[in-house]
C-alpha positions as CSV (number, residue, x, y, z in Angstrom):
1,M,25.9,8.8,1.3
2,E,22.3,9.2,0.2
3,Q,19.5,8.0,2.3
4,T,17.8,5.1,0.5
5,A,15.4,3.8,3.1
6,I,13.4,4.8,6.2
7,S,13.6,3.4,9.7
8,Y,10.8,1.4,11.2
9,D,10.4,4.2,13.8
10,K,9.9,6.8,11.0
11,F,7.4,4.4,9.2
12,H,5.4,4.1,12.4
13,K,5.3,7.8,12.9
14,C,4.1,8.3,9.3
15,I,1.3,5.7,9.5
16,S,0.2,7.1,12.9
17,E,-0.2,10.4,11.2
18,I,-2.3,8.7,8.4
19,V,-4.6,7.3,11.1
20,K,-5.1,10.7,12.7
21,I,-6.1,12.2,9.4
22,S,-8.3,9.2,8.5
23,D,-10.1,9.4,11.9
24,K,-10.9,13.1,11.2
25,I,-12.3,12.5,7.7
26,L,-13.7,9.0,8.5
27,D,-11.7,7.4,5.7
28,G,-11.4,3.9,7.3
29,W,-7.7,3.4,7.9
30,H,-7.0,1.4,11.1
31,L,-3.8,0.8,12.9
32,H,-3.0,-2.8,13.9
33,V,-0.2,-4.1,16.0
34,K,1.1,-7.6,16.2
35,D,4.3,-8.8,17.8
36,D,5.4,-5.1,18.2
37,L,5.0,-4.4,14.5
38,S,2.4,-2.0,13.2
39,Y,0.5,-1.9,9.9
40,L,-2.5,0.0,8.5
41,A,-5.6,-1.7,7.1
42,K,-8.6,-0.5,5.1
43,K,-11.3,-2.1,3.1
44,S,-13.0,-0.5,0.1
45,T,-15.6,-1.8,-2.4
46,T,-15.5,-0.6,-6.0
47,L,-16.3,-1.6,-9.6
48,L,-13.4,-3.4,-11.3
49,G,-14.2,-3.9,-15.0
50,D,-17.8,-5.2,-14.8
51,T,-17.4,-6.8,-11.4
52,V,-18.0,-5.4,-7.9
53,V,-15.0,-6.2,-5.7
54,T,-13.8,-5.6,-2.2
55,F,-10.2,-4.6,-1.7
56,E,-8.4,-5.1,1.6
57,Y,-5.3,-2.8,1.7
58,H,-2.5,-3.1,4.2
59,I,0.5,-0.7,4.5
60,A,3.3,-2.6,6.3
61,F,7.0,-2.2,6.7
62,N,9.4,-4.5,4.8
63,L,12.4,-4.9,7.1
64,S,14.6,-6.4,4.4
65,Y,14.2,-3.4,2.1
66,G,13.6,-0.7,4.7
67,V,10.5,0.6,2.9
68,P,6.8,0.5,3.2
69,V,4.9,-2.1,1.2
70,L,1.4,-2.0,-0.1
71,C,-0.2,-5.4,0.3
72,F,-3.8,-6.1,-0.8
73,N,-6.3,-8.8,-1.6
74,V,-9.3,-8.5,-3.9
75,W,-12.6,-10.5,-3.5
76,R,-15.6,-10.8,-5.7
77,Q,-19.0,-10.4,-4.0
78,D,-19.4,-14.2,-3.8
79,G,-16.3,-14.3,-1.6
80,S,-13.9,-15.8,-4.2
81,M,-10.5,-14.1,-4.3
82,L,-9.0,-12.8,-7.6
83,S,-5.7,-14.3,-8.5
84,M,-2.7,-12.2,-9.3
85,E,-3.2,-12.9,-13.1
86,E,-6.9,-12.0,-12.9
87,Y,-6.2,-8.8,-11.1
88,W,-3.5,-7.9,-13.6
89,S,-5.8,-8.5,-16.6
90,T,-8.4,-6.0,-15.2
91,N,-5.9,-3.3,-14.3
92,K,-5.6,-0.7,-17.0
93,Y,-2.6,1.0,-15.3
94,L,-0.4,-2.1,-15.2
95,K,-0.7,-3.4,-18.8
96,E,2.6,-1.9,-20.0
97,S,4.7,-3.3,-17.2
98,N,6.1,-6.7,-16.6
99,M,3.7,-8.2,-14.1
100,F,6.3,-10.1,-12.1
101,D,8.6,-7.0,-11.7
102,T,5.7,-4.9,-10.4
103,L,3.3,-7.2,-8.6
104,T,4.0,-10.3,-6.6
105,Q,2.3,-12.6,-4.2
106,M,4.2,-12.8,-1.0
107,D,3.7,-13.2,2.7
108,H,2.5,-10.1,4.5
109,P,5.4,-8.8,6.6
110,V,3.4,-8.9,9.8
111,L,0.6,-11.4,9.3
112,C,2.7,-14.0,7.4
113,R,0.0,-15.0,5.0
114,P,-0.2,-14.4,1.2
115,F,-1.1,-11.0,-0.1
116,L,-0.7,-9.4,-3.5
117,T,2.1,-6.9,-3.0
118,L,3.6,-4.1,-5.0
119,H,7.2,-5.3,-5.2
120,P,9.3,-3.6,-2.5
121,C,12.4,-3.2,-4.7
122,K,10.6,-0.6,-6.8
123,T,9.5,1.3,-3.7
124,E,13.0,2.5,-2.9
125,E,13.2,4.1,-6.4
126,I,9.9,5.9,-5.8
127,M,10.8,7.1,-2.4
128,Q,14.4,8.3,-3.0
129,P,13.5,11.7,-4.5
130,V,11.1,12.6,-1.7
131,L,13.0,11.4,1.4
132,A,14.8,14.6,2.1
133,I,11.8,16.9,1.4
134,S,8.6,15.1,2.5
135,K,7.2,15.5,6.0
136,N,5.5,12.1,5.5
137,P,7.4,9.9,2.9
138,V,4.8,7.1,3.3
139,V,2.1,9.4,2.1
140,S,4.3,10.7,-0.7
141,W,5.0,7.1,-1.8
142,L,1.4,6.2,-1.5
143,S,0.3,9.1,-3.7
144,V,2.4,7.6,-6.5
145,V,1.4,4.0,-6.1
146,S,-2.2,4.2,-5.0
147,P,-3.7,4.7,-8.5
148,F,-2.1,1.4,-9.7
149,V,-4.2,-0.6,-7.1
150,H,-7.5,1.4,-7.2
151,L,-6.8,3.0,-3.9
152,E,-8.2,6.5,-3.6
153,L,-5.9,8.8,-1.6
154,L,-7.8,11.9,-0.6
155,D,-6.1,15.4,-0.7
156,D,-6.3,15.6,3.1
157,Y,-3.4,13.1,3.3
158,V,-1.3,14.8,0.6
159,K,-1.6,18.2,2.4
160,C,0.5,16.7,5.3
161,C,3.5,16.2,3.0
């Protein structure tokens, strides 16, 4: 039987490694723990279209699917949050896809409040080819999905795979 998911323990080990690398290169990822569940968080400001926005990214574990999920919210400089539709309309990478198959708004697996989330059912498809060969399948997955959400993943992380 093929391995199709990772355990929470493996996820925690992978994100702990991401934090170690981030601390060395001052990239801004922080480990958070709530109710014995860990997740990573990072904020980043960038230009989206003609608007300066702040992204708040979280990498959490989806217990139902047994995969990492990338949750994020996007704020304009005036503090107003972009809706899922507004974000979709500004994202050149997602135009060809069906929005609701790729991006959803769901409760964060740890914080239980709404975040835009790359749909976890697609994560298993992305991770399957790398599970047996990657030293850090979370980084391998992140290297595939990060461009779709304007998240820069530095080479220092990919080197650990």
